[in-house]
Short mmCIF file of the C-alpha atoms (twelve columns), coordinates in Angstrom:
data_MODEL
# 
_entry.id   MODEL 
# 
loop_
_atom_site.group_PDB 
_atom_site.id 
_atom_site.type_symbol 
_atom_site.label_atom_id 
_atom_site.label_alt_id 
_atom_site.label_comp_id 
_atom_site.label_asym_id 
_atom_site.label_seq_id 
_atom_site.Cartn_x 
_atom_site.Cartn_y 
_atom_site.Cartn_z 
_atom_site.pdbx_PDB_model_num 
ATOM 1   C CA . UNK A 1   141.314 136.843 207.666 1 
ATOM 2   C CA . UNK A 2   137.987 135.872 206.076 1 
ATOM 3   C CA . UNK A 3   137.594 134.612 202.669 1 
ATOM 4   C CA . UNK A 4   135.542 137.625 201.460 1 
ATOM 5   C CA . UNK A 5   138.470 139.834 202.997 1 
ATOM 6   C CA . UNK A 6   141.082 137.880 201.013 1 
ATOM 7   C CA . UNK A 7   139.071 138.383 197.836 1 
ATOM 8   C CA . UNK A 8   138.537 142.033 198.429 1 
ATOM 9   C CA . UNK A 9   142.174 142.461 199.096 1 
ATOM 10  C CA . UNK A 10  143.094 140.649 195.907 1 
ATOM 11  C CA . UNK A 11  140.530 142.637 193.950 1 
ATOM 12  C CA . UNK A 12  141.937 145.876 195.330 1 
ATOM 13  C CA . UNK A 13  145.383 145.016 194.604 1 
ATOM 14  C CA . UNK A 14  144.752 143.615 191.121 1 
ATOM 15  C CA . UNK A 15  142.829 147.036 190.110 1 
ATOM 16  C CA . UNK A 16  146.063 148.945 190.433 1 
ATOM 17  C CA . UNK A 17  147.913 147.071 187.872 1 
ATOM 18  C CA . UNK A 18  147.086 146.265 184.191 1 
ATOM 19  C CA . UNK A 19  145.956 143.021 183.270 1 
ATOM 20  C CA . UNK A 20  147.361 140.912 180.443 1 
ATOM 21  C CA . UNK A 21  145.531 141.064 177.169 1 
ATOM 22  C CA . UNK A 22  144.679 137.416 177.232 1 
ATOM 23  C CA . UNK A 23  142.870 137.831 180.729 1 
ATOM 24  C CA . UNK A 24  140.873 140.685 179.509 1 
ATOM 25  C CA . UNK A 25  139.931 138.673 176.490 1 
ATOM 26  C CA . UNK A 26  138.578 135.642 178.690 1 
ATOM 27  C CA . UNK A 27  136.938 138.117 180.972 1 
ATOM 28  C CA . UNK A 28  135.068 139.729 178.251 1 
ATOM 29  C CA . UNK A 29  134.081 136.276 176.747 1 
ATOM 30  C CA . UNK A 30  132.680 135.148 180.183 1 
ATOM 31  C CA . UNK A 31  130.659 138.372 180.567 1 
ATOM 32  C CA . UNK A 32  129.121 137.887 176.985 1 
ATOM 33  C CA . UNK A 33  128.376 134.449 177.801 1 
ATOM 34  C CA . UNK A 34  126.674 135.364 181.171 1 
ATOM 35  C CA . UNK A 35  124.471 137.968 179.215 1 
ATOM 36  C CA . UNK A 36  123.830 135.429 176.359 1 
ATOM 37  C CA . UNK A 37  122.567 132.898 179.091 1 
ATOM 38  C CA . UNK A 38  120.680 135.623 181.139 1 
ATOM 39  C CA . UNK A 39  118.301 136.882 178.635 1 
ATOM 40  C CA . UNK A 40  116.803 133.633 177.567 1 
ATOM 41  C CA . UNK A 41  116.503 132.792 181.321 1 
ATOM 42  C CA . UNK A 42  114.358 135.697 181.906 1 
ATOM 43  C CA . UNK A 43  111.364 134.203 180.397 1 
ATOM 44  C CA . UNK A 44  111.546 131.017 182.296 1 
ATOM 45  C CA . UNK A 45  108.888 130.093 184.676 1 
ATOM 46  C CA . UNK A 46  111.385 129.592 187.664 1 
ATOM 47  C CA . UNK A 47  112.541 133.202 187.303 1 
ATOM 48  C CA . UNK A 48  108.896 134.662 187.072 1 
ATOM 49  C CA . UNK A 49  107.967 132.712 190.299 1 
ATOM 50  C CA . UNK A 50  111.041 133.892 192.046 1 
ATOM 51  C CA . UNK A 51  110.358 137.373 191.069 1 
ATOM 52  C CA . UNK A 52  106.708 137.023 192.538 1 
ATOM 53  C CA . UNK A 53  108.051 135.374 195.672 1 
ATOM 54  C CA . UNK A 54  110.694 138.371 196.342 1 
ATOM 55  C CA . UNK A 55  108.194 141.002 195.390 1 
ATOM 56  C CA . UNK A 56  108.891 142.840 198.583 1 
ATOM 57  C CA . UNK A 57  112.596 143.254 197.604 1 
ATOM 58  C CA . UNK A 58  111.696 144.734 194.030 1 
ATOM 59  C CA . UNK A 59  111.024 148.106 193.043 1 
ATOM 60  C CA . UNK A 60  113.400 149.467 195.887 1 
ATOM 61  C CA . UNK A 61  117.000 149.263 196.618 1 
ATOM 62  C CA . UNK A 62  120.419 150.273 195.072 1 
ATOM 63  C CA . UNK A 63  120.699 147.229 192.738 1 
ATOM 64  C CA . UNK A 64  119.010 146.288 189.428 1 
ATOM 65  C CA . UNK A 65  117.437 143.364 187.748 1 
ATOM 66  C CA . UNK A 66  118.654 142.526 184.229 1 
ATOM 67  C CA . UNK A 67  116.124 144.814 182.493 1 
ATOM 68  C CA . UNK A 68  116.668 147.760 184.863 1 
ATOM 69  C CA . UNK A 69  114.180 147.282 187.666 1 
ATOM 70  C CA . UNK A 70  115.235 148.456 190.870 1 
ATOM 71  C CA . UNK A 71  115.863 145.367 193.530 1 
ATOM 72  C CA . UNK A 72  117.682 145.055 196.912 1 
ATOM 73  C CA . UNK A 73  121.180 143.402 196.300 1 
ATOM 74  C CA . UNK A 74  120.094 139.943 197.528 1 
ATOM 75  C CA . UNK A 75  117.178 140.002 195.277 1 
ATOM 76  C CA . UNK A 76  119.073 141.205 192.361 1 
ATOM 77  C CA . UNK A 77  121.802 138.780 192.887 1 
ATOM 78  C CA . UNK A 78  119.532 135.616 193.219 1 
ATOM 79  C CA . UNK A 79  117.139 136.593 190.380 1 
ATOM 80  C CA . UNK A 80  119.727 137.736 188.035 1 
ATOM 81  C CA . UNK A 81  121.861 134.501 188.909 1 
ATOM 82  C CA . UNK A 82  118.943 132.262 188.607 1 
ATOM 83  C CA . UNK A 83  117.970 133.716 185.172 1 
ATOM 84  C CA . UNK A 84  121.477 133.209 183.846 1 
ATOM 85  C CA . UNK A 85  121.475 129.518 184.886 1 
ATOM 86  C CA . UNK A 86  117.864 128.703 184.033 1 
ATOM 87  C CA . UNK A 87  118.491 128.511 180.421 1 
ATOM 88  C CA . UNK A 88  122.277 127.526 180.300 1 
ATOM 89  C CA . UNK A 89  123.122 124.432 178.704 1 
ATOM 90  C CA . UNK A 90  126.075 125.090 176.323 1 
ATOM 91  C CA . UNK A 91  128.859 124.436 178.874 1 
ATOM 92  C CA . UNK A 92  127.923 121.544 181.109 1 
ATOM 93  C CA . UNK A 93  130.080 118.666 181.226 1 
ATOM 94  C CA . UNK A 94  127.820 115.867 180.990 1 
ATOM 95  C CA . UNK A 95  130.356 113.120 181.893 1 
ATOM 96  C CA . UNK A 96  131.399 114.638 185.007 1 
ATOM 97  C CA . UNK A 97  127.977 116.022 185.932 1 
ATOM 98  C CA . UNK A 98  129.302 119.608 186.832 1 
ATOM 99  C CA . UNK A 99  128.917 123.151 185.237 1 
ATOM 100 C CA . UNK A 100 132.606 124.649 184.651 1 
ATOM 101 C CA . UNK A 101 131.053 127.916 183.159 1 
# 
């Protein structure tokens, strides 16, 4: 079984049962943190260059960029992910040089 198949199976089984309250709380905090990082990152030069580079994948497709623009799934994942990390600084663990968030 491929890793993606294992993750898909886990997600499918998890969707059939109620999640504990603390799990939902932490998931909500993670989504809020992602949005709080995403929006400032949209104005970063790296994201603007990436959008220009991936212009052929924009204004079409089933996915959306953060502000609603249509995009292919690969472009949306890359641009939204880049934007979310372009301005992210609050949860880097300097002593270990990694990003636990």
